Backbone bond lengths (Angstrom), bond angles and torsions (degrees), N, CA, C in turn:
res aa  C-N    CA-C-N  psi(-1)  N-CA   C-N-CA  omega(-1)  CA-C   N-CA-C  phi
1 M - - - 1.449 - - 1.514 109.63 -
2 C 1.300 116.58 166.64 1.466 122.37 172.92 1.515 106.50 -114.86
3 G 1.339 116.94 110.16 1.451 120.54 -176.47 1.506 114.40 -116.71
4 R 1.313 118.40 -6.45 1.460 123.09 175.67 1.519 108.63 -152.01
5 Y 1.327 116.29 145.67 1.453 119.65 172.98 1.508 110.05 -152.72
6 A 1.328 116.31 169.34 1.456 122.68 179.90 1.520 109.36 -116.29
7 S 1.338 116.18 139.65 1.461 121.58 177.20 1.521 107.36 -144.34
8 S 1.326 115.87 98.21 1.465 120.58 -172.11 1.523 113.80 -96.68
9 S 1.330 117.79 -0.43 1.471 120.56 -176.94 1.522 111.12 -77.04
10 H 1.328 115.53 143.84 1.459 121.59 172.17 1.529 108.16 -80.56
11 P 1.346 118.04 157.35 1.467 120.00 179.21 1.521 113.31 -51.98
12 E 1.343 117.26 -40.21 1.462 118.80 -178.49 1.526 111.99 -63.31
13 D 1.344 117.19 -30.47 1.463 120.10 176.63 1.526 110.84 -71.38
14 L 1.316 116.28 -41.09 1.460 120.47 -179.74 1.522 111.27 -68.04
15 I 1.321 116.92 -34.37 1.465 120.91 178.11 1.525 110.40 -58.47
16 E 1.326 115.56 -40.96 1.464 119.68 179.56 1.522 111.34 -74.62
17 E 1.336 117.51 -46.23 1.455 121.22 -175.44 1.525 112.71 -64.36
18 F 1.335 116.50 -36.57 1.462 120.62 -174.53 1.526 112.82 -107.06
19 E 1.339 116.82 10.23 1.466 122.52 176.12 1.528 110.70 52.57
20 I 1.326 114.67 54.93 1.465 122.52 -177.61 1.522 110.45 -76.36
21 H 1.342 116.16 137.04 1.458 121.52 175.93 1.525 111.76 -92.26
22 E 1.326 117.06 -36.00 1.460 121.91 -178.21 1.522 110.46 -129.85
23 D 1.331 115.28 121.68 1.459 120.10 175.05 1.523 108.18 -94.30
24 R 1.321 116.14 109.55 1.459 120.76 -179.44 1.526 112.46 -110.29
25 T 1.325 116.60 18.72 1.458 119.67 -179.23 1.523 112.19 -71.81
26 G 1.336 116.27 -14.13 1.458 118.98 178.28 1.513 113.52 -83.42
27 Q 1.338 116.80 -8.50 1.455 120.24 179.59 1.523 110.57 -78.13
28 V 1.313 116.30 134.13 1.457 121.11 179.21 1.531 108.79 -72.60
29 A 1.323 116.04 127.24 1.457 121.32 179.31 1.525 108.66 -123.08
30 P 1.329 117.82 143.68 1.467 119.57 -179.55 1.523 111.36 -62.37
31 S 1.315 115.97 142.68 1.460 122.57 179.13 1.525 108.77 -115.31
32 I 1.337 116.83 147.59 1.457 120.55 177.50 1.523 111.39 -97.77
33 L 1.339 116.61 2.89 1.453 120.45 179.26 1.530 110.37 -75.29
34 V 1.324 116.07 144.87 1.457 121.33 179.16 1.522 110.78 -75.37
35 T 1.331 116.68 -37.57 1.458 121.86 179.10 1.520 109.50 -113.32
36 P 1.337 118.51 156.85 1.472 120.72 -179.59 1.523 111.71 -56.30
37 Q 1.320 116.09 141.03 1.458 120.89 -179.47 1.517 110.40 -67.71
38 S 1.327 115.30 138.47 1.460 121.05 179.70 1.526 109.42 -137.13
39 P 1.372 115.91 122.60 1.464 127.91 -5.79 1.524 110.94 -65.51
40 P 1.338 117.53 163.69 1.461 119.77 -178.29 1.529 112.06 -57.58
41 A 1.317 115.89 148.70 1.465 121.29 178.92 1.520 110.51 -55.52
42 G 1.326 116.42 134.53 1.453 122.05 -179.73 1.509 113.71 95.85
43 Q 1.338 116.76 -13.77 1.456 120.88 176.24 1.532 109.32 -92.08
44 P 1.339 118.14 158.81 1.464 119.21 177.98 1.526 111.52 -51.39
45 D 1.315 116.02 130.28 1.459 121.94 -176.65 1.527 107.69 -136.80
46 F 1.324 115.91 119.92 1.463 120.82 -176.00 1.530 112.39 -97.88
47 N 1.333 116.06 7.78 1.466 119.46 -179.66 1.529 109.02 -151.71
48 I 1.333 115.85 64.15 1.456 120.56 179.98 1.527 109.05 -75.41
49 A 1.320 114.88 124.85 1.460 122.13 -177.43 1.528 109.51 -120.47
50 P 1.330 117.81 160.64 1.465 120.97 176.75 1.526 111.79 -53.05
51 T 1.324 115.78 146.94 1.474 129.05 -177.19 1.519 112.28 82.43
52 K 1.334 118.80 -12.82 1.463 120.35 173.75 1.528 109.88 -74.93
53 Q 1.331 115.59 157.42 1.459 121.11 170.43 1.525 108.60 -92.72
54 A 1.329 116.03 141.30 1.460 120.80 -177.80 1.527 109.55 -148.24
55 P 1.351 117.92 158.25 1.467 121.06 179.29 1.530 111.91 -66.09
56 V 1.319 114.83 133.72 1.454 122.21 179.22 1.530 108.05 -136.37
57 V 1.331 116.48 140.24 1.465 122.48 179.20 1.523 109.22 -100.33
58 L 1.334 116.43 128.92 1.460 120.95 177.85 1.528 109.71 -147.70
59 T 1.298 116.67 164.33 1.467 122.28 178.91 1.517 108.80 -122.24
60 R 1.343 115.55 126.08 1.462 120.15 -179.03 1.521 110.37 -140.94
61 A 1.332 114.70 155.70 1.456 120.60 175.46 1.522 109.51 -71.26
62 V 1.317 116.55 152.11 1.457 121.28 178.00 1.524 108.25 -71.40
63 R 1.318 115.94 125.08 1.461 120.39 -176.98 1.528 110.45 -64.74
64 G 1.333 115.58 130.11 1.453 120.77 177.50 1.516 114.22 86.57
65 D 1.349 117.99 -0.51 1.465 121.21 -179.92 1.523 108.33 -130.12
66 A 1.324 116.10 91.92 1.463 120.90 -175.36 1.523 112.62 -67.16
67 D 1.345 117.13 -21.42 1.464 120.32 -176.90 1.527 113.49 -89.12
68 A 1.311 116.64 -12.97 1.465 120.38 -177.01 1.532 110.88 -77.65
69 S 1.315 115.46 146.43 1.458 120.30 177.56 1.523 109.61 -75.54
70 P 1.333 117.21 149.20 1.463 119.66 176.44 1.526 110.53 -58.46
71 T 1.320 116.56 147.27 1.460 121.55 -179.11 1.524 110.58 -118.66
72 R 1.322 115.04 147.77 1.456 120.01 177.75 1.533 108.86 -83.46
73 Q 1.317 115.68 125.11 1.460 121.61 -173.58 1.521 111.25 -121.35
74 L 1.340 114.25 153.14 1.460 121.68 171.19 1.517 106.71 -113.13
75 R 1.330 116.65 118.76 1.459 121.57 -176.90 1.526 110.54 -129.38
76 L 1.325 115.19 161.77 1.458 121.50 172.61 1.522 107.95 -99.49
77 L 1.329 116.63 113.80 1.455 122.04 -179.93 1.521 109.90 -117.25
78 T 1.318 115.57 160.76 1.464 122.04 -179.67 1.519 109.95 -91.35
79 W 1.348 115.60 130.29 1.466 119.98 -178.26 1.525 110.17 -79.05
80 G 1.317 115.56 119.37 1.454 123.76 -177.64 1.516 107.53 128.87
81 L 1.334 117.49 97.46 1.461 121.26 -169.84 1.527 111.92 -72.60
82 V 1.334 115.25 125.75 1.464 122.42 175.67 1.523 107.87 -107.89
83 P 1.334 119.38 111.19 1.467 121.17 179.57 1.528 110.85 -58.87
84 S 1.322 116.67 150.54 1.464 121.11 -177.55 1.519 111.97 -61.49
85 W 1.352 117.24 -27.50 1.461 120.98 -177.57 1.521 113.51 -87.30
86 S 1.330 117.01 -4.29 1.461 120.01 -176.10 1.525 111.55 -69.40
87 K 1.314 116.16 141.63 1.463 121.61 176.67 1.524 111.76 -91.72
88 D 1.325 116.11 -8.87 1.463 120.27 -174.10 1.520 109.22 -138.74
89 I 1.342 117.57 122.78 1.460 119.93 -179.42 1.524 111.94 -68.25
90 K 1.322 117.44 -15.81 1.468 119.56 -178.27 1.517 112.18 -63.96
91 V 1.335 116.94 -18.68 1.458 118.96 177.79 1.525 110.36 -61.22
92 G 1.348 116.65 -28.42 1.457 120.84 179.74 1.514 113.97 -64.38
93 L 1.317 116.84 -23.75 1.459 119.80 177.89 1.520 111.15 -64.54
94 R 1.322 115.95 -24.91 1.468 120.67 -177.96 1.521 112.42 -96.62
95 M 1.347 117.25 -14.01 1.458 120.21 -173.23 1.522 110.76 -111.40
96 I 1.322 116.22 57.61 1.461 120.48 179.18 1.519 111.22 -85.09
97 N 1.345 116.59 -23.57 1.458 122.00 179.66 1.520 110.19 -126.02
98 A 1.335 115.19 154.78 1.466 122.06 174.55 1.525 107.07 -130.74
99 R 1.313 117.28 125.08 1.463 121.48 -177.98 1.537 109.82 -74.28
100 S 1.322 116.37 126.65 1.473 120.86 -176.66 1.522 112.02 -60.68
101 E 1.332 117.06 -31.85 1.462 120.54 -174.56 1.527 112.72 -72.08
102 S 1.338 117.63 -22.02 1.468 119.02 -172.01 1.523 114.85 -130.07
103 L 1.344 118.25 -2.92 1.467 118.09 -171.25 1.518 113.18 -64.74
104 L 1.350 118.50 -29.32 1.464 120.22 179.88 1.528 111.90 -71.20
105 D 1.326 116.85 -13.00 1.461 120.97 -179.99 1.523 112.30 -100.03
106 K 1.322 117.82 -2.28 1.467 121.22 -176.18 1.522 110.20 -108.64
107 S 1.324 116.12 129.30 1.463 120.48 -178.27 1.520 112.20 -60.52
108 S 1.320 117.54 -28.62 1.459 120.94 -178.80 1.521 112.20 -65.33
109 F 1.348 116.71 -26.89 1.459 120.49 -173.45 1.528 114.50 -120.05
110 A 1.330 118.26 -25.21 1.462 120.93 -169.36 1.522 112.98 -59.87
111 R 1.343 117.82 -44.21 1.467 119.53 -178.05 1.523 111.14 -65.85
112 A 1.320 116.83 -38.94 1.465 119.94 177.48 1.517 110.19 -66.88
113 A 1.336 117.42 -37.28 1.461 120.82 -179.82 1.518 111.54 -62.98
114 A 1.335 116.94 -27.97 1.462 120.58 -177.99 1.519 112.44 -73.75
115 S 1.334 118.37 -33.20 1.469 118.31 -173.51 1.524 115.19 -149.31
116 R 1.322 118.45 -3.25 1.466 120.32 -179.12 1.529 109.61 -124.62
117 R 1.322 113.53 67.63 1.463 120.52 178.59 1.529 109.23 -100.91
118 C 1.298 116.47 151.15 1.463 120.06 -177.32 1.523 110.04 -145.36
119 L 1.327 114.88 173.14 1.462 122.53 173.68 1.522 107.84 -120.40
120 V 1.310 115.74 139.24 1.459 121.79 179.72 1.530 108.27 -112.68
121 P 1.339 117.56 105.85 1.476 120.25 -178.96 1.529 110.94 -68.59
122 A 1.323 116.03 143.05 1.462 120.29 -179.68 1.524 109.98 -156.86
123 D 1.331 115.19 157.16 1.461 120.63 168.06 1.525 109.42 -80.23
124 G 1.321 114.81 -31.93 1.450 121.96 -178.01 1.520 108.74 167.06
125 W 1.320 116.25 -178.38 1.464 119.85 -178.29 1.527 110.39 -128.82
126 Y 1.326 114.45 160.39 1.467 121.60 177.41 1.529 108.73 -100.86
127 E 1.322 114.81 144.88 1.455 119.54 172.26 1.526 107.92 -143.34
128 W 1.325 115.51 149.85 1.452 121.03 -176.18 1.520 110.19 -108.40
129 Q 1.341 115.22 124.65 1.461 121.80 -179.38 1.534 109.15 -95.77
130 V 1.318 115.33 128.32 1.462 120.76 177.59 1.527 108.77 -82.81
131 S 1.324 117.24 120.97 1.468 120.89 -177.28 1.523 111.41 -68.99
132 P 1.332 116.57 136.91 1.472 119.55 176.81 1.526 112.44 -81.38
133 T 1.351 117.10 -8.28 1.472 119.27 -174.40 1.526 114.45 -129.12
134 A 1.323 118.06 -32.52 1.466 120.99 -171.90 1.523 111.63 -99.29
135 V 1.334 115.70 149.11 1.464 121.83 177.48 1.517 109.49 -123.42
136 D 1.345 115.98 158.37 1.457 120.08 178.16 1.527 109.86 -89.37
137 T 1.321 117.02 -171.51 1.463 121.29 -176.31 1.527 112.89 -66.04
138 K 1.337 117.02 -18.07 1.462 120.83 178.92 1.528 112.45 -95.38
139 G 1.340 115.88 1.78 1.448 119.87 179.86 1.509 114.49 85.15
140 N 1.333 117.32 6.80 1.465 121.34 177.48 1.527 110.11 -90.10
141 P 1.343 118.00 154.89 1.469 119.64 177.71 1.525 110.79 -54.27
142 R 1.332 116.14 134.01 1.459 120.49 -179.37 1.526 109.70 -69.74
143 R 1.343 115.87 140.20 1.468 120.99 -179.02 1.524 108.76 -114.14
144 Q 1.331 114.98 117.14 1.463 121.42 -178.04 1.520 110.00 -101.19
145 P 1.351 118.50 119.52 1.467 118.94 177.12 1.524 112.25 -74.43
146 F 1.320 115.35 141.35 1.463 123.45 174.56 1.527 108.04 -122.75
147 F 1.341 116.00 152.37 1.460 121.19 171.46 1.509 107.57 -111.70
148 V 1.344 116.33 129.54 1.463 122.74 -177.77 1.521 108.38 -114.31
149 H 1.321 116.83 130.78 1.463 121.48 -177.05 1.524 109.93 -145.46
150 R 1.316 116.39 165.13 1.461 120.55 177.67 1.521 109.11 -69.41
151 S 1.307 116.44 134.24 1.457 120.48 -179.46 1.518 112.75 -74.92
152 D 1.357 117.70 -21.50 1.463 120.39 -178.11 1.527 112.78 -92.40
153 G 1.343 117.70 -2.12 1.461 120.55 178.19 1.513 114.59 77.39
154 A 1.337 118.27 2.91 1.467 121.42 -179.98 1.520 110.31 -70.89
155 P 1.347 117.37 157.89 1.469 119.93 176.94 1.523 110.66 -55.95
156 L 1.306 116.19 135.00 1.456 122.07 -179.46 1.527 108.22 -100.32
157 A 1.317 116.55 122.18 1.463 121.63 -177.50 1.527 109.26 -123.64
158 M 1.321 115.47 107.36 1.458 120.61 177.98 1.528 109.43 -82.93
159 A 1.323 116.55 135.31 1.461 120.83 178.67 1.517 109.64 -72.26
160 G 1.331 115.60 138.27 1.457 119.49 179.96 1.507 112.67 -145.98
161 L 1.322 114.90 176.40 1.460 123.90 175.82 1.522 107.75 -128.18
162 Y 1.334 116.91 151.56 1.460 118.63 176.88 1.523 110.09 -134.68
163 E 1.333 115.28 159.03 1.457 121.61 -178.51 1.521 110.41 -144.25
164 F 1.331 115.58 154.51 1.456 122.94 173.37 1.529 108.26 -105.32
165 W 1.326 116.21 132.68 1.463 121.18 176.97 1.510 108.65 -126.95
166 R 1.339 116.02 132.13 1.453 120.47 -178.05 1.512 111.26 -106.29
167 D 1.322 115.82 131.01 1.459 122.81 173.56 1.531 107.53 -80.03
168 R 1.330 116.24 105.98 1.463 121.22 -174.92 1.527 112.89 -68.40
169 S 1.331 117.44 -12.19 1.455 119.72 179.10 1.528 112.02 -80.61
170 L 1.336 116.36 -9.09 1.461 121.25 -179.57 1.528 110.34 -114.50
171 G 1.321 116.48 155.54 1.450 121.07 178.55 1.513 111.07 -67.00
172 E 1.339 117.32 150.96 1.462 121.34 -176.89 1.523 112.26 -61.09
173 D 1.331 117.27 -29.66 1.461 121.04 -179.79 1.524 112.89 -84.09
174 D 1.315 116.47 -6.06 1.466 120.10 177.98 1.529 108.30 -71.78
175 P 1.344 119.09 123.46 1.472 120.34 -178.33 1.532 113.67 -60.98
176 D 1.327 116.96 -20.59 1.461 119.90 179.04 1.528 112.85 -87.78
177 A 1.338 116.04 -0.33 1.466 119.34 -176.41 1.518 112.36 -75.93
178 W 1.333 117.11 -20.98 1.463 120.57 -174.63 1.524 110.68 -114.95
179 L 1.315 115.04 124.71 1.465 122.35 176.62 1.528 107.80 -113.25
180 T 1.335 116.61 127.62 1.464 121.17 179.24 1.520 108.37 -110.91
181 T 1.325 115.56 123.89 1.458 120.92 -172.64 1.529 110.90 -127.28
182 Y 1.328 116.22 165.55 1.473 120.04 -179.68 1.513 111.35 -143.51
183 A 1.315 114.53 159.16 1.460 123.24 173.25 1.518 108.30 -128.88
184 I 1.317 116.53 149.97 1.464 122.72 177.74 1.529 108.71 -98.84
185 I 1.326 115.69 131.93 1.460 120.85 -179.80 1.525 109.56 -81.55
186 T 1.327 115.86 136.50 1.465 120.50 178.98 1.526 110.40 -120.08
187 S 1.320 114.00 157.70 1.463 121.07 177.53 1.528 107.81 -136.37
188 A 1.319 116.21 175.16 1.465 120.15 176.72 1.522 109.52 -62.56
189 A 1.322 116.75 140.02 1.455 120.79 -179.08 1.525 110.90 -69.34
190 E 1.320 115.37 142.50 1.452 121.36 179.77 1.530 110.72 -77.27
191 P 1.331 117.69 164.75 1.461 120.44 178.90 1.528 111.37 -54.29
192 G 1.299 116.40 134.55 1.463 122.31 -176.41 1.515 109.71 99.62
193 L 1.325 116.18 -61.65 1.466 119.28 177.28 1.526 111.11 -65.84
194 D 1.332 116.81 -24.81 1.463 118.92 178.36 1.523 112.14 -69.77
195 R 1.327 117.39 -9.46 1.460 119.89 173.09 1.534 110.87 -80.39
196 I 1.315 115.72 -11.44 1.465 120.57 176.05 1.518 109.90 -97.81
197 H 1.332 116.05 -49.86 1.466 122.19 179.72 1.516 107.99 -157.07
198 D 1.347 116.73 156.74 1.461 119.11 -176.14 1.524 113.98 -84.08
199 R 1.346 117.34 -2.68 1.463 121.11 178.82 1.524 110.04 -127.05
200 Q 1.340 116.11 158.18 1.454 122.09 175.07 1.519 108.21 -150.99
201 P 1.340 118.50 157.14 1.469 119.98 175.92 1.518 110.54 -64.29
202 L 1.330 115.80 149.76 1.460 121.76 172.48 1.530 107.05 -80.75
203 V 1.330 116.89 111.83 1.462 122.50 -178.46 1.521 108.70 -106.20
204 L 1.332 115.94 121.10 1.460 121.03 -177.61 1.521 111.24 -96.44
205 E 1.324 116.31 151.20 1.449 122.67 178.04 1.530 110.63 -85.19
206 R 1.325 116.55 158.68 1.463 121.57 -175.55 1.535 112.50 -54.88
207 E 1.327 117.16 -37.77 1.461 119.36 -177.18 1.532 112.71 -67.44
208 D 1.328 117.41 -13.34 1.462 121.21 178.90 1.522 112.91 -100.22
209 W 1.329 118.00 -6.63 1.465 120.27 -173.92 1.518 112.52 -61.82
210 D 1.332 117.42 -47.15 1.463 120.44 -175.82 1.528 111.40 -58.45
211 D 1.308 116.60 -48.81 1.456 120.40 -177.36 1.525 111.09 -65.96
212 W 1.325 116.44 -40.87 1.468 120.50 -179.49 1.526 110.95 -63.63
213 L 1.318 117.62 -38.91 1.458 121.49 -176.36 1.526 113.71 -82.58
214 D 1.314 118.07 -16.05 1.459 122.24 -174.04 1.534 111.01 -66.31
215 P 1.342 118.47 110.86 1.471 119.89 -178.06 1.524 113.36 -71.25
216 T 1.336 117.22 -14.60 1.466 119.80 177.77 1.527 111.97 -85.70
217 Q 1.331 116.20 -9.86 1.463 120.80 177.91 1.524 107.43 -87.35
218 T 1.334 116.15 89.70 1.463 121.50 -175.64 1.522 113.22 -105.94
219 D 1.321 116.31 6.16 1.462 120.93 178.57 1.529 108.88 -69.32
220 L 1.319 116.89 113.61 1.456 120.14 -175.84 1.525 112.53 -67.35
221 A 1.314 117.52 -22.89 1.468 119.83 176.39 1.524 109.88 -65.81
222 S 1.342 115.95 -40.24 1.459 120.53 177.28 1.528 110.86 -66.81
223 V 1.334 115.26 -41.67 1.465 119.45 177.79 1.530 110.01 -61.68
224 K 1.316 116.01 -43.37 1.470 120.62 -179.00 1.519 111.51 -61.91
225 A 1.336 116.17 -35.46 1.465 119.44 178.69 1.522 111.01 -63.16
226 H 1.329 116.81 -39.91 1.471 119.89 176.91 1.524 110.87 -66.16
227 L 1.314 116.99 -36.55 1.461 120.76 -178.89 1.525 111.73 -66.25
228 A 1.329 115.71 -24.44 1.465 120.39 -179.68 1.527 112.40 -89.99
229 F 1.353 117.18 0.94 1.456 120.25 -176.49 1.529 110.91 -61.14
230 S 1.318 115.56 136.30 1.471 121.28 177.17 1.516 108.90 -152.36
231 E 1.318 115.62 130.87 1.458 120.90 176.65 1.526 107.82 -144.11
232 P 1.324 117.04 83.51 1.466 120.95 -176.52 1.523 111.72 -60.60
233 G 1.326 115.26 155.21 1.454 121.36 174.49 1.504 115.27 93.79
234 R 1.329 118.79 5.98 1.464 120.73 -178.06 1.516 113.28 -86.45
235 F 1.340 117.46 -11.38 1.462 119.73 -169.10 1.524 113.28 -121.50
236 D 1.323 113.80 150.35 1.458 122.14 169.27 1.522 107.89 -114.97
237 A 1.330 116.69 150.72 1.459 121.18 179.01 1.520 109.08 -136.56
238 Y 1.317 115.90 140.88 1.461 120.24 177.23 1.529 109.75 -144.84
239 P 1.340 116.86 152.38 1.467 119.96 -178.02 1.530 111.34 -75.28
240 V 1.339 115.29 143.73 1.465 122.03 177.58 1.523 108.65 -126.69
241 G 1.330 115.93 171.25 1.450 121.16 -177.75 1.523 113.35 -70.79
242 T 1.320 114.97 161.66 1.462 120.78 -176.63 1.524 113.28 -77.48
243 A 1.326 118.47 2.17 1.468 119.95 176.67 1.520 110.79 -60.65
244 V 1.330 116.69 -28.16 1.465 120.02 -179.06 1.529 111.51 -68.93
245 N 1.320 117.51 -14.49 1.461 120.26 179.80 1.522 111.85 -59.68
246 S 1.336 117.31 -31.52 1.460 121.39 179.09 1.518 109.72 -97.92
247 S 1.332 116.41 125.93 1.465 120.18 179.88 1.519 112.02 -68.45
248 R 1.336 117.31 -9.98 1.468 120.24 177.69 1.522 111.56 -77.02
249 N 1.339 116.63 -19.57 1.461 120.32 179.76 1.520 110.07 -85.96
250 N 1.333 116.26 143.53 1.452 120.28 -178.26 1.518 109.47 -153.64
251 G 1.336 115.42 171.64 1.458 120.99 179.04 1.511 111.77 113.49
252 E 1.332 115.52 158.32 1.461 120.46 -175.58 1.519 113.31 -66.62
253 Q 1.347 116.99 -14.32 1.465 119.15 177.85 1.532 111.36 -65.49
254 L 1.332 117.68 -19.67 1.455 119.89 177.73 1.526 112.16 -65.00
255 L 1.337 116.88 -20.87 1.461 121.25 -177.82 1.520 113.10 -90.54
256 L 1.337 117.56 -2.62 1.461 119.48 -178.47 1.525 110.23 -66.41
257 P 1.342 117.76 130.22 1.467 119.95 -179.12 1.527 111.89 -74.42
258 L 1.322 115.26 147.57 1.457 120.73 173.83 1.529 109.54 -83.84
259 V 1.327 116.23 153.19 1.458 121.35 174.29 1.525 108.58 -90.74
260 R 1.320 116.83 163.88 1.467 121.24 -175.50 1.521 112.26 -56.02
261 S 1.331 116.64 -36.73 1.464 119.45 -177.15 1.524 113.01 -67.55
262 D 1.341 117.01 -15.40 1.461 120.67 178.49 1.526 112.84 -85.34
263 L 1.328 117.02 -11.76 1.454 120.86 -171.85 1.525 112.03 -91.16
264 V 1.337 114.34 142.73 1.461 121.33 178.85 1.528 108.44 -132.35
265 G 1.308 116.68 107.16 1.456 120.72 177.00 1.518 113.88 68.44
266 A 1.321 117.76 28.04 1.467 121.14 179.43 1.526 109.95 -92.84
267 V 1.329 115.64 146.62 1.460 121.29 -179.60 1.526 109.14 -100.54
268 D 1.327 116.45 125.89 1.463 121.09 177.11 1.536 107.74 -67.56
269 P 1.344 118.23 119.76 1.470 119.18 -176.09 1.535 113.64 -65.96
270 T 1.331 117.20 -21.02 1.464 119.81 -179.56 1.504 112.50 -84.52
271 T 1.333 117.50 -43.58 1.460 121.57 -174.26 1.516 115.33 -105.32
272 G 1.330 117.27 -20.41 1.458 120.90 -175.50 1.517 112.87 83.42
273 E 1.331 117.93 2.56 1.455 122.11 179.72 1.536 110.32 -68.91
274 I 1.325 116.43 137.77 1.454 120.87 174.54 1.516 108.53 -88.81
275 I 1.314 117.40 122.76 1.467 122.96 -174.71 1.526 109.51 -105.60
276 G 1.319 115.50 134.13 1.464 120.79 176.18 1.516 113.13 70.53
277 Q 1.327 116.06 47.94 1.461 120.04 -179.86 1.535 110.61 -68.83
């Protein structure tokens, strides 16, 4: 699964990288967090966790203008997809990922997959490797966090889905009545990365962005083809400190790589060597 990622770009950087027509990150959107988000939504965040708001790229028609062409927008959405039919937003806490192999068969995701697809910009994602040899102080297998990023430095765009959910207890014109949420699509991990975890986000290439974002492209065969996309060898992964384990920790220091002497029972994703036995 993908349960944490880093996105250090400012909105103005994403506008250029993703050829955004409308920047809507300045619009106030309801949050499900009990305390204010830190850092604030839309600012560089090196430890994005579920229920946080984060920049998402999507294409939608201009509301109230049936003749206008859909526009590519940058919005702040809440991570954890809440289906429109759900009576409880807490379901979104469990729906942070959608499996590429089965999402077209699940009512929670299929309708969004047909016309509400998005891209989630990121520097990379974190994944935790379960040690085959080392245990923690409680006797459980030690979990070593890794950071995975594109080796070529190109913008990383994770495929996602988004949904609108209305709070029926509020009036339709109430700005807090509508919550927009997203899920990140995952696929089987490629060779090497599967030594860290058996799943990874579905990362699409720039030449596929237009088709993926096009809300008029509702042909599920075309959608399925994107879900099957695989191009191994695009990513590098390295171990990072356990500070990332807490979503309260943030800052670019979370991305600093560990040296071999810091590792205990970690498996090198490239060679399969166990380090620090």
